[in-house]
KOLFIFI-297514 format. One record per residue (C-alpha): x, y, z; residue number from 0. Coordinates in steps of 0.25 Angstrom, whole numbers, plus 5000, padded with zeros to 4 digits. Layout:
BEGIN
+------+------+------+-----+
:    x :    y :    z : num :
+------+------+------+-----+
:    X :    Y :    Z : NUM :
...
+------+------+------+-----+
This chain:
BEGIN
+------+------+------+-----+
:    x :    y :    z : num :
+------+------+------+-----+
: 5268 : 4707 : 5125 :   0 :
: 5263 : 4694 : 5120 :   1 :
: 5249 : 4693 : 5115 :   2 :
: 5240 : 4681 : 5113 :   3 :
: 5239 : 4677 : 5098 :   4 :
: 5226 : 4677 : 5091 :   5 :
: 5217 : 4670 : 5100 :   6 :
: 5203 : 4667 : 5096 :   7 :
: 5197 : 4674 : 5108 :   8 :
: 5202 : 4689 : 5107 :   9 :
: 5207 : 4694 : 5121 :  10 :
: 5202 : 4708 : 5124 :  11 :
: 5212 : 4710 : 5135 :  12 :
: 5215 : 4723 : 5127 :  13 :
: 5228 : 4728 : 5131 :  14 :
: 5241 : 4726 : 5123 :  15 :
: 5252 : 4719 : 5127 :  16 :
: 5263 : 4709 : 5125 :  17 :
: 5266 : 4696 : 5118 :  18 :
: 5255 : 4688 : 5120 :  19 :
: 5262 : 4679 : 5130 :  20 :
: 5263 : 4678 : 5146 :  21 :
: 5266 : 4673 : 5160 :  22 :
: 5275 : 4665 : 5169 :  23 :
: 5276 : 4662 : 5183 :  24 :
: 5264 : 4661 : 5193 :  25 :
: 5256 : 4672 : 5186 :  26 :
: 5253 : 4663 : 5174 :  27 :
: 5240 : 4657 : 5178 :  28 :
: 5228 : 4649 : 5173 :  29 :
: 5214 : 4652 : 5174 :  30 :
: 5209 : 4654 : 5189 :  31 :
: 5199 : 4663 : 5196 :  32 :
: 5202 : 4674 : 5206 :  33 :
: 5193 : 4684 : 5211 :  34 :
: 5200 : 4696 : 5218 :  35 :
: 5198 : 4696 : 5233 :  36 :
: 5209 : 4706 : 5236 :  37 :
: 5206 : 4716 : 5247 :  38 :
: 5212 : 4730 : 5247 :  39 :
: 5225 : 4730 : 5255 :  40 :
: 5223 : 4732 : 5270 :  41 :
: 5236 : 4739 : 5275 :  42 :
: 5233 : 4753 : 5279 :  43 :
: 5244 : 4759 : 5270 :  44 :
: 5236 : 4754 : 5258 :  45 :
: 5223 : 4759 : 5253 :  46 :
: 5213 : 4748 : 5258 :  47 :
: 5202 : 4752 : 5248 :  48 :
: 5202 : 4755 : 5233 :  49 :
: 5200 : 4769 : 5229 :  50 :
: 5186 : 4773 : 5223 :  51 :
: 5185 : 4769 : 5209 :  52 :
: 5183 : 4779 : 5198 :  53 :
: 5170 : 4783 : 5194 :  54 :
: 5171 : 4777 : 5180 :  55 :
: 5169 : 4762 : 5182 :  56 :
: 5163 : 4750 : 5174 :  57 :
: 5168 : 4737 : 5169 :  58 :
: 5175 : 4734 : 5156 :  59 :
: 5173 : 4720 : 5150 :  60 :
: 5183 : 4713 : 5141 :  61 :
: 5187 : 4700 : 5136 :  62 :
: 5200 : 4695 : 5142 :  63 :
: 5210 : 4683 : 5143 :  64 :
: 5217 : 4676 : 5154 :  65 :
: 5230 : 4682 : 5156 :  66 :
: 5243 : 4673 : 5158 :  67 :
: 5248 : 4681 : 5169 :  68 :
: 5244 : 4693 : 5178 :  69 :
: 5258 : 4695 : 5183 :  70 :
: 5263 : 4708 : 5176 :  71 :
: 5277 : 4703 : 5177 :  72 :
: 5274 : 4691 : 5168 :  73 :
: 5265 : 4697 : 5158 :  74 :
: 5269 : 4694 : 5143 :  75 :
: 5256 : 4694 : 5136 :  76 :
: 5245 : 4704 : 5133 :  77 :
: 5234 : 4697 : 5140 :  78 :
: 5241 : 4697 : 5153 :  79 :
: 5246 : 4711 : 5151 :  80 :
: 5232 : 4717 : 5148 :  81 :
: 5227 : 4713 : 5163 :  82 :
: 5241 : 4716 : 5170 :  83 :
: 5242 : 4730 : 5165 :  84 :
: 5229 : 4733 : 5172 :  85 :
: 5233 : 4726 : 5185 :  86 :
: 5247 : 4731 : 5186 :  87 :
: 5254 : 4744 : 5183 :  88 :
: 5268 : 4748 : 5182 :  89 :
: 5276 : 4761 : 5182 :  90 :
: 5271 : 4765 : 5168 :  91 :
: 5260 : 4760 : 5158 :  92 :
: 5256 : 4762 : 5144 :  93 :
: 5244 : 4770 : 5140 :  94 :
: 5234 : 4768 : 5128 :  95 :
: 5244 : 4776 : 5119 :  96 :
: 5255 : 4766 : 5123 :  97 :
: 5262 : 4777 : 5131 :  98 :
: 5270 : 4774 : 5143 :  99 :
: 5263 : 4782 : 5155 : 100 :
: 5265 : 4782 : 5170 : 101 :
: 5258 : 4771 : 5178 : 102 :
: 5262 : 4768 : 5192 : 103 :
: 5273 : 4778 : 5190 : 104 :
: 5268 : 4793 : 5189 : 105 :
: 5280 : 4796 : 5181 : 106 :
: 5295 : 4793 : 5178 : 107 :
: 5308 : 4800 : 5174 : 108 :
: 5318 : 4794 : 5165 : 109 :
: 5333 : 4797 : 5166 : 110 :
: 5341 : 4804 : 5155 : 111 :
: 5347 : 4791 : 5150 : 112 :
: 5334 : 4784 : 5149 : 113 :
: 5338 : 4773 : 5158 : 114 :
: 5331 : 4776 : 5172 : 115 :
: 5316 : 4779 : 5174 : 116 :
: 5311 : 4784 : 5188 : 117 :
: 5297 : 4782 : 5190 : 118 :
: 5288 : 4788 : 5201 : 119 :
: 5277 : 4780 : 5206 : 120 :
: 5263 : 4786 : 5208 : 121 :
: 5261 : 4790 : 5223 : 122 :
: 5248 : 4783 : 5223 : 123 :
: 5252 : 4770 : 5215 : 124 :
: 5246 : 4758 : 5222 : 125 :
: 5242 : 4744 : 5220 : 126 :
: 5228 : 4740 : 5220 : 127 :
: 5227 : 4737 : 5235 : 128 :
: 5232 : 4751 : 5238 : 129 :
: 5246 : 4748 : 5241 : 130 :
: 5256 : 4758 : 5235 : 131 :
: 5264 : 4755 : 5224 : 132 :
: 5279 : 4759 : 5226 : 133 :
: 5292 : 4759 : 5218 : 134 :
: 5296 : 4746 : 5225 : 135 :
: 5283 : 4739 : 5219 : 136 :
: 5288 : 4743 : 5205 : 137 :
: 5302 : 4738 : 5207 : 138 :
: 5297 : 4725 : 5214 : 139 :
: 5287 : 4723 : 5203 : 140 :
: 5297 : 4724 : 5192 : 141 :
: 5308 : 4716 : 5199 : 142 :
: 5297 : 4705 : 5201 : 143 :
: 5294 : 4705 : 5186 : 144 :
: 5309 : 4703 : 5183 : 145 :
: 5312 : 4693 : 5194 : 146 :
: 5318 : 4680 : 5190 : 147 :
: 5308 : 4673 : 5199 : 148 :
: 5296 : 4678 : 5191 : 149 :
: 5303 : 4675 : 5178 : 150 :
: 5294 : 4685 : 5170 : 151 :
: 5295 : 4682 : 5155 : 152 :
: 5294 : 4697 : 5151 : 153 :
: 5299 : 4705 : 5162 : 154 :
: 5313 : 4707 : 5156 : 155 :
: 5307 : 4711 : 5143 : 156 :
: 5300 : 4723 : 5149 : 157 :
: 5309 : 4726 : 5162 : 158 :
: 5323 : 4721 : 5157 : 159 :
: 5328 : 4735 : 5153 : 160 :
: 5329 : 4738 : 5168 : 161 :
: 5343 : 4738 : 5173 : 162 :
: 5345 : 4725 : 5181 : 163 :
: 5332 : 4719 : 5176 : 164 :
: 5338 : 4707 : 5169 : 165 :
: 5348 : 4704 : 5180 : 166 :
: 5336 : 4704 : 5190 : 167 :
: 5328 : 4695 : 5181 : 168 :
: 5339 : 4685 : 5180 : 169 :
: 5341 : 4685 : 5195 : 170 :
: 5354 : 4691 : 5195 : 171 :
: 5351 : 4703 : 5204 : 172 :
: 5340 : 4705 : 5215 : 173 :
: 5336 : 4719 : 5210 : 174 :
: 5334 : 4726 : 5197 : 175 :
: 5345 : 4737 : 5197 : 176 :
: 5337 : 4747 : 5188 : 177 :
: 5324 : 4746 : 5196 : 178 :
: 5323 : 4755 : 5209 : 179 :
: 5313 : 4760 : 5218 : 180 :
: 5318 : 4773 : 5222 : 181 :
: 5307 : 4776 : 5232 : 182 :
: 5293 : 4772 : 5234 : 183 :
: 5288 : 4779 : 5221 : 184 :
: 5300 : 4779 : 5212 : 185 :
: 5305 : 4768 : 5203 : 186 :
: 5318 : 4769 : 5195 : 187 :
: 5320 : 4760 : 5183 : 188 :
: 5334 : 4760 : 5176 : 189 :
: 5335 : 4753 : 5162 : 190 :
: 5347 : 4748 : 5155 : 191 :
: 5347 : 4758 : 5144 : 192 :
: 5337 : 4769 : 5139 : 193 :
: 5325 : 4762 : 5132 : 194 :
: 5314 : 4770 : 5127 : 195 :
: 5304 : 4759 : 5129 : 196 :
: 5307 : 4755 : 5143 : 197 :
: 5295 : 4763 : 5150 : 198 :
: 5286 : 4756 : 5140 : 199 :
: 5291 : 4742 : 5145 : 200 :
: 5288 : 4746 : 5159 : 201 :
: 5273 : 4747 : 5155 : 202 :
: 5273 : 4732 : 5153 : 203 :
: 5267 : 4723 : 5165 : 204 :
: 5281 : 4718 : 5170 : 205 :
: 5283 : 4732 : 5176 : 206 :
: 5270 : 4732 : 5183 : 207 :
: 5269 : 4734 : 5198 : 208 :
: 5264 : 4722 : 5206 : 209 :
: 5261 : 4720 : 5221 : 210 :
: 5274 : 4712 : 5225 : 211 :
: 5268 : 4710 : 5239 : 212 :
: 5256 : 4703 : 5234 : 213 :
: 5264 : 4695 : 5225 : 214 :
: 5273 : 4691 : 5237 : 215 :
: 5260 : 4687 : 5244 : 216 :
: 5253 : 4680 : 5233 : 217 :
: 5264 : 4675 : 5223 : 218 :
: 5255 : 4665 : 5216 : 219 :
: 5242 : 4673 : 5214 : 220 :
: 5245 : 4688 : 5216 : 221 :
: 5242 : 4690 : 5201 : 222 :
: 5228 : 4685 : 5202 : 223 :
: 5224 : 4696 : 5212 : 224 :
: 5235 : 4706 : 5210 : 225 :
: 5236 : 4719 : 5218 : 226 :
: 5236 : 4728 : 5206 : 227 :
: 5245 : 4740 : 5202 : 228 :
: 5237 : 4743 : 5190 : 229 :
: 5223 : 4748 : 5187 : 230 :
: 5215 : 4736 : 5190 : 231 :
: 5213 : 4724 : 5200 : 232 :
: 5212 : 4710 : 5195 : 233 :
: 5198 : 4707 : 5201 : 234 :
: 5195 : 4693 : 5195 : 235 :
: 5202 : 4683 : 5186 : 236 :
: 5196 : 4670 : 5182 : 237 :
: 5195 : 4661 : 5169 : 238 :
: 5183 : 4670 : 5164 : 239 :
: 5186 : 4684 : 5169 : 240 :
: 5196 : 4694 : 5173 : 241 :
: 5191 : 4706 : 5181 : 242 :
: 5199 : 4719 : 5184 : 243 :
: 5194 : 4730 : 5193 : 244 :
: 5200 : 4744 : 5194 : 245 :
: 5211 : 4746 : 5204 : 246 :
: 5207 : 4759 : 5212 : 247 :
: 5222 : 4761 : 5217 : 248 :
: 5227 : 4762 : 5203 : 249 :
: 5230 : 4777 : 5201 : 250 :
: 5238 : 4777 : 5188 : 251 :
: 5226 : 4777 : 5179 : 252 :
: 5214 : 4771 : 5186 : 253 :
: 5204 : 4763 : 5177 : 254 :
: 5190 : 4769 : 5175 : 255 :
: 5184 : 4755 : 5173 : 256 :
: 5182 : 4747 : 5186 : 257 :
: 5182 : 4733 : 5181 : 258 :
: 5187 : 4725 : 5169 : 259 :
: 5181 : 4711 : 5166 : 260 :
: 5189 : 4702 : 5156 : 261 :
: 5180 : 4691 : 5151 : 262 :
: 5189 : 4678 : 5149 : 263 :
: 5179 : 4669 : 5144 : 264 :
: 5179 : 4663 : 5130 : 265 :
: 5171 : 4671 : 5120 : 266 :
: 5170 : 4680 : 5109 : 267 :
: 5174 : 4694 : 5114 : 268 :
: 5167 : 4701 : 5102 : 269 :
: 5154 : 4694 : 5106 : 270 :
: 5156 : 4698 : 5120 : 271 :
: 5158 : 4712 : 5116 : 272 :
: 5145 : 4712 : 5108 : 273 :
: 5137 : 4706 : 5119 : 274 :
: 5142 : 4717 : 5129 : 275 :
: 5150 : 4707 : 5137 : 276 :
: 5163 : 4715 : 5135 : 277 :
: 5167 : 4729 : 5132 : 278 :
: 5179 : 4728 : 5124 : 279 :
: 5184 : 4717 : 5115 : 280 :
: 5195 : 4714 : 5104 : 281 :
: 5190 : 4708 : 5091 : 282 :
: 5197 : 4702 : 5079 : 283 :
: 5196 : 4700 : 5064 : 284 :
: 5183 : 4691 : 5065 : 285 :
: 5175 : 4703 : 5070 : 286 :
: 5182 : 4715 : 5063 : 287 :
: 5173 : 4716 : 5051 : 288 :
: 5160 : 4716 : 5058 : 289 :
: 5166 : 4726 : 5069 : 290 :
: 5171 : 4735 : 5058 : 291 :
: 5157 : 4735 : 5051 : 292 :
: 5152 : 4749 : 5053 : 293 :
: 5138 : 4744 : 5055 : 294 :
: 5142 : 4735 : 5066 : 295 :
: 5139 : 4740 : 5080 : 296 :
: 5153 : 4736 : 5084 : 297 :
: 5160 : 4745 : 5074 : 298 :
: 5159 : 4757 : 5083 : 299 :
: 5165 : 4749 : 5095 : 300 :
: 5178 : 4744 : 5089 : 301 :
: 5192 : 4749 : 5090 : 302 :
: 5204 : 4745 : 5082 : 303 :
: 5219 : 4747 : 5087 : 304 :
: 5232 : 4742 : 5081 : 305 :
: 5240 : 4734 : 5091 : 306 :
: 5255 : 4734 : 5094 : 307 :
: 5255 : 4719 : 5092 : 308 :
: 5260 : 4707 : 5083 : 309 :
: 5255 : 4693 : 5081 : 310 :
: 5266 : 4684 : 5077 : 311 :
: 5271 : 4670 : 5076 : 312 :
: 5283 : 4667 : 5085 : 313 :
: 5294 : 4657 : 5080 : 314 :
: 5304 : 4651 : 5090 : 315 :
: 5317 : 4653 : 5083 : 316 :
: 5324 : 4643 : 5092 : 317 :
: 5316 : 4631 : 5088 : 318 :
: 5314 : 4624 : 5075 : 319 :
: 5310 : 4627 : 5065 : 320 :
: 5310 : 4642 : 5068 : 321 :
: 5325 : 4642 : 5072 : 322 :
: 5326 : 4643 : 5057 : 323 :
: 5324 : 4658 : 5053 : 324 :
: 5320 : 4654 : 5039 : 325 :
: 5308 : 4645 : 5044 : 326 :
: 5304 : 4657 : 5053 : 327 :
: 5304 : 4666 : 5040 : 328 :
: 5297 : 4656 : 5032 : 329 :
: 5285 : 4657 : 5042 : 330 :
: 5286 : 4672 : 5042 : 331 :
: 5284 : 4672 : 5027 : 332 :
: 5273 : 4661 : 5028 : 333 :
: 5262 : 4670 : 5035 : 334 :
: 5253 : 4680 : 5028 : 335 :
: 5251 : 4691 : 5038 : 336 :
: 5242 : 4699 : 5029 : 337 :
: 5233 : 4687 : 5029 : 338 :
: 5233 : 4686 : 5044 : 339 :
: 5229 : 4700 : 5046 : 340 :
: 5220 : 4702 : 5035 : 341 :
: 5212 : 4689 : 5034 : 342 :
: 5214 : 4681 : 5047 : 343 :
: 5213 : 4693 : 5056 : 344 :
: 5204 : 4701 : 5047 : 345 :
: 5212 : 4713 : 5047 : 346 :
: 5212 : 4714 : 5062 : 347 :
: 5228 : 4714 : 5062 : 348 :
: 5239 : 4718 : 5053 : 349 :
: 5249 : 4709 : 5046 : 350 :
: 5262 : 4709 : 5053 : 351 :
: 5275 : 4708 : 5046 : 352 :
: 5282 : 4715 : 5058 : 353 :
: 5284 : 4713 : 5073 : 354 :
: 5280 : 4727 : 5076 : 355 :
: 5266 : 4731 : 5074 : 356 :
: 5263 : 4744 : 5065 : 357 :
: 5259 : 4753 : 5077 : 358 :
: 5272 : 4750 : 5085 : 359 :
: 5284 : 4760 : 5085 : 360 :
: 5295 : 4755 : 5076 : 361 :
: 5285 : 4747 : 5066 : 362 :
: 5291 : 4746 : 5052 : 363 :
: 5284 : 4739 : 5041 : 364 :
: 5291 : 4728 : 5034 : 365 :
: 5291 : 4722 : 5020 : 366 :
: 5292 : 4708 : 5014 : 367 :
: 5306 : 4712 : 5010 : 368 :
: 5310 : 4715 : 5025 : 369 :
: 5302 : 4705 : 5033 : 370 :
: 5294 : 4692 : 5031 : 371 :
: 5281 : 4693 : 5025 : 372 :
: 5271 : 4683 : 5019 : 373 :
: 5278 : 4675 : 5008 : 374 :
: 5275 : 4660 : 5007 : 375 :
: 5285 : 4658 : 4996 : 376 :
: 5296 : 4664 : 5004 : 377 :
: 5291 : 4657 : 5017 : 378 :
: 5293 : 4643 : 5009 : 379 :
: 5307 : 4648 : 5004 : 380 :
: 5312 : 4651 : 5018 : 381 :
: 5307 : 4638 : 5024 : 382 :
: 5314 : 4630 : 5012 : 383 :
: 5327 : 4638 : 5015 : 384 :
: 5326 : 4635 : 5030 : 385 :
: 5334 : 4624 : 5037 : 386 :
: 5321 : 4615 : 5036 : 387 :
: 5319 : 4617 : 5021 : 388 :
: 5304 : 4614 : 5021 : 389 :
: 5291 : 4613 : 5030 : 390 :
: 5292 : 4598 : 5030 : 391 :
: 5305 : 4599 : 5038 : 392 :
: 5301 : 4608 : 5049 : 393 :
: 5298 : 4603 : 5063 : 394 :
: 5284 : 4604 : 5068 : 395 :
: 5280 : 4618 : 5071 : 396 :
: 5270 : 4622 : 5081 : 397 :
: 5263 : 4636 : 5082 : 398 :
: 5259 : 4640 : 5097 : 399 :
: 5247 : 4648 : 5099 : 400 :
: 5241 : 4653 : 5112 : 401 :
: 5227 : 4647 : 5117 : 402 :
: 5220 : 4635 : 5122 : 403 :
: 5208 : 4635 : 5113 : 404 :
: 5214 : 4625 : 5102 : 405 :
: 5209 : 4636 : 5092 : 406 :
: 5219 : 4643 : 5083 : 407 :
: 5218 : 4658 : 5080 : 408 :
: 5216 : 4663 : 5066 : 409 :
: 5230 : 4669 : 5065 : 410 :
: 5237 : 4656 : 5069 : 411 :
: 5229 : 4648 : 5060 : 412 :
: 5232 : 4657 : 5048 : 413 :
: 5247 : 4657 : 5052 : 414 :
: 5247 : 4642 : 5052 : 415 :
: 5240 : 4641 : 5039 : 416 :
: 5250 : 4651 : 5032 : 417 :
: 5262 : 4643 : 5037 : 418 :
: 5256 : 4630 : 5032 : 419 :
: 5252 : 4637 : 5018 : 420 :
: 5266 : 4644 : 5016 : 421 :
: 5276 : 4634 : 5022 : 422 :
: 5268 : 4621 : 5023 : 423 :
: 5271 : 4620 : 5038 : 424 :
: 5259 : 4615 : 5046 : 425 :
: 5261 : 4620 : 5061 : 426 :
: 5255 : 4615 : 5073 : 427 :
: 5248 : 4623 : 5084 : 428 :
: 5251 : 4624 : 5099 : 429 :
: 5241 : 4631 : 5107 : 430 :
: 5246 : 4636 : 5121 : 431 :
: 5239 : 4643 : 5132 : 432 :
: 5243 : 4658 : 5132 : 433 :
: 5251 : 4658 : 5145 : 434 :
: 5258 : 4646 : 5142 : 435 :
: 5261 : 4651 : 5128 : 436 :
: 5267 : 4663 : 5134 : 437 :
: 5276 : 4655 : 5143 : 438 :
: 5280 : 4646 : 5132 : 439 :
: 5284 : 4658 : 5123 : 440 :
: 5293 : 4662 : 5134 : 441 :
: 5300 : 4649 : 5133 : 442 :
: 5300 : 4649 : 5118 : 443 :
: 5293 : 4635 : 5117 : 444 :
: 5285 : 4637 : 5104 : 445 :
: 5290 : 4635 : 5090 : 446 :
: 5280 : 4646 : 5085 : 447 :
: 5269 : 4654 : 5092 : 448 :
: 5258 : 4663 : 5089 : 449 :
: 5258 : 4676 : 5097 : 450 :
: 5257 : 4691 : 5098 : 451 :
: 5264 : 4703 : 5104 : 452 :
: 5258 : 4716 : 5108 : 453 :
: 5266 : 4728 : 5112 : 454 :
: 5268 : 4730 : 5127 : 455 :
: 5273 : 4744 : 5123 : 456 :
: 5274 : 4752 : 5110 : 457 :
: 5289 : 4749 : 5107 : 458 :
: 5295 : 4740 : 5097 : 459 :
: 5304 : 4735 : 5108 : 460 :
: 5292 : 4728 : 5114 : 461 :
: 5291 : 4719 : 5101 : 462 :
: 5305 : 4718 : 5095 : 463 :
: 5314 : 4717 : 5107 : 464 :
: 5304 : 4710 : 5117 : 465 :
: 5301 : 4699 : 5107 : 466 :
: 5314 : 4697 : 5099 : 467 :
: 5326 : 4701 : 5107 : 468 :
: 5334 : 4688 : 5110 : 469 :
: 5334 : 4692 : 5125 : 470 :
: 5319 : 4695 : 5126 : 471 :
: 5311 : 4686 : 5136 : 472 :
: 5300 : 4688 : 5126 : 473 :
: 5307 : 4683 : 5114 : 474 :
: 5299 : 4670 : 5112 : 475 :
: 5305 : 4665 : 5099 : 476 :
: 5319 : 4664 : 5103 : 477 :
: 5323 : 4674 : 5092 : 478 :
: 5337 : 4680 : 5094 : 479 :
: 5344 : 4689 : 5084 : 480 :
: 5357 : 4697 : 5087 : 481 :
: 5353 : 4708 : 5077 : 482 :
: 5339 : 4710 : 5083 : 483 :
: 5345 : 4710 : 5097 : 484 :
: 5355 : 4721 : 5094 : 485 :
: 5344 : 4729 : 5087 : 486 :
: 5334 : 4728 : 5099 : 487 :
: 5345 : 4731 : 5109 : 488 :
: 5349 : 4743 : 5101 : 489 :
: 5334 : 4747 : 5100 : 490 :
: 5332 : 4746 : 5115 : 491 :
: 5342 : 4758 : 5118 : 492 :
: 5340 : 4766 : 5105 : 493 :
: 5334 : 4780 : 5109 : 494 :
: 5331 : 4785 : 5095 : 495 :
: 5317 : 4780 : 5092 : 496 :
: 5318 : 4779 : 5077 : 497 :
: 5331 : 4771 : 5078 : 498 :
: 5325 : 4762 : 5089 : 499 :
: 5313 : 4759 : 5080 : 500 :
: 5323 : 4756 : 5068 : 501 :
: 5330 : 4746 : 5077 : 502 :
: 5317 : 4738 : 5080 : 503 :
: 5314 : 4738 : 5066 : 504 :
: 5327 : 4732 : 5062 : 505 :
: 5325 : 4721 : 5073 : 506 :
: 5311 : 4718 : 5068 : 507 :
: 5316 : 4716 : 5054 : 508 :
: 5326 : 4706 : 5058 : 509 :
: 5316 : 4699 : 5067 : 510 :
: 5305 : 4698 : 5056 : 511 :
: 5315 : 4691 : 5047 : 512 :
: 5320 : 4682 : 5058 : 513 :
: 5305 : 4679 : 5060 : 514 :
: 5305 : 4674 : 5075 : 515 :
: 5291 : 4680 : 5074 : 516 :
: 5281 : 4680 : 5062 : 517 :
: 5272 : 4693 : 5064 : 518 :
: 5258 : 4690 : 5060 : 519 :
: 5249 : 4702 : 5063 : 520 :
: 5249 : 4715 : 5071 : 521 :
: 5237 : 4717 : 5079 : 522 :
: 5225 : 4727 : 5077 : 523 :
: 5216 : 4726 : 5089 : 524 :
: 5201 : 4728 : 5087 : 525 :
: 5192 : 4730 : 5099 : 526 :
: 5177 : 4733 : 5102 : 527 :
: 5174 : 4743 : 5113 : 528 :
: 5161 : 4746 : 5119 : 529 :
: 5157 : 4760 : 5118 : 530 :
: 5156 : 4762 : 5133 : 531 :
: 5171 : 4759 : 5134 : 532 :
: 5180 : 4771 : 5133 : 533 :
: 5196 : 4772 : 5133 : 534 :
: 5199 : 4758 : 5126 : 535 :
: 5209 : 4760 : 5115 : 536 :
: 5214 : 4746 : 5112 : 537 :
: 5228 : 4750 : 5113 : 538 :
: 5238 : 4739 : 5110 : 539 :
: 5246 : 4740 : 5123 : 540 :
: 5248 : 4734 : 5137 : 541 :
: 5242 : 4745 : 5146 : 542 :
: 5231 : 4747 : 5156 : 543 :
: 5220 : 4750 : 5146 : 544 :
: 5208 : 4747 : 5155 : 545 :
: 5212 : 4761 : 5162 : 546 :
: 5208 : 4768 : 5149 : 547 :
: 5194 : 4762 : 5149 : 548 :
: 5181 : 4770 : 5153 : 549 :
: 5167 : 4764 : 5153 : 550 :
: 5158 : 4775 : 5149 : 551 :
: 5145 : 4767 : 5149 : 552 :
: 5143 : 4755 : 5158 : 553 :
: 5129 : 4752 : 5154 : 554 :
: 5134 : 4741 : 5145 : 555 :
+------+------+------+-----+
């Protein structure tokens, strides 16, 4: 999932996710205000009132950011995903340990050949208004996500393994052959070949259940007041605030906290934390030294966790000058990643010479002999050997970054300075609003862009295949390698874990040397957590972490 790259205001929408990229269709929206006025459903077959709330209650206050979309079928960024996983649920979910666990399904069985999964829905599964969730809702939601009318930029990446999904998405058939509602509580999914990571892909929002009847009634606005299948309702959304309240009909793992308020106003989150305005915040290199000082009161309230993430520069291999692999490699050798991690970010990230982060299964370290590393002499040699011959003969190059503030983040400033110092190339900067940037990345409109990717699930397929297979809808650089495609297609069906990891490692080395991406840093997230907040783990994954939170003392 795409992740917004090094913004000046750190967003503490704390779940993990995806490239920082998102949204298409009617669910990509600007700032507007909506206060939920929904009444509980009136029909007698549905529960007209919310069940009593649990005894434990309280309000959690955090800093947030406006999501590009709240439609689960369109989520391609971590900001959107961190809200959506709390509003909608699917058959399965990830937990804090990144394990696939039952969600709306109480369990499942896999066929001996590993291709067919039969899920049994919980008997009490219901939408927020009390309407039962049935197998037909699951099938209809997945078919909606893959529908040619919706044109989701991500659905095939996560659901394309289902037999008939691609033909359905292209409008060639009217039903997905591998997706069936056997009865009201039983869903059967058949995939094209056994894939060990398929269940993990079903935890992504594209497989979440939505109220199709509501969408039919309110096609342009339903996502501003959705009937939830997840643990929370969307109570309020405005330019300054997003409020979630507990969904009493959610039976999978009901939330303890009754309300979550996200503050979207500009400000310094660590100051808001110190003044008691928020309960959890993320912080970065500017604050790490004082927070880690054992004499500072904040020292006992901080938590550090490695992220399954990578910050990178993407290069469009279909457009000059990055259609020349020697130019791409020259840029890769021109950037000092150790300086970025140690000095620019003050040791709050790890230098990245690989795509896969160190905590990811399949990670294998590289050496300067096997993959590009900082070497300005080699960078200048490669540029001289390219079809352009020198910096003066290159076309103008623009680096696109997310944002609207006209201020450039520290990482991007440092990268631009390193390129100029090593290669004599002065790049221009284009700043684009986040939702627009996500859409433009899907269209491959940028020469070079600064972004990040954070894991949707802990498998190298989510990085290497999703981003670099030539047929992937999330391949934003236009990279295509027959060798890489063959390795990735073999890894998809390889059942031996060690051999599968080895295939991803081989593919990663080819990609690193072809340099459609220049990895910069791997994330390490630092949080401050008030002592009365229990259950927060800062896990770098897209899962409903708010259900883990308990407030033990509300006298804040």
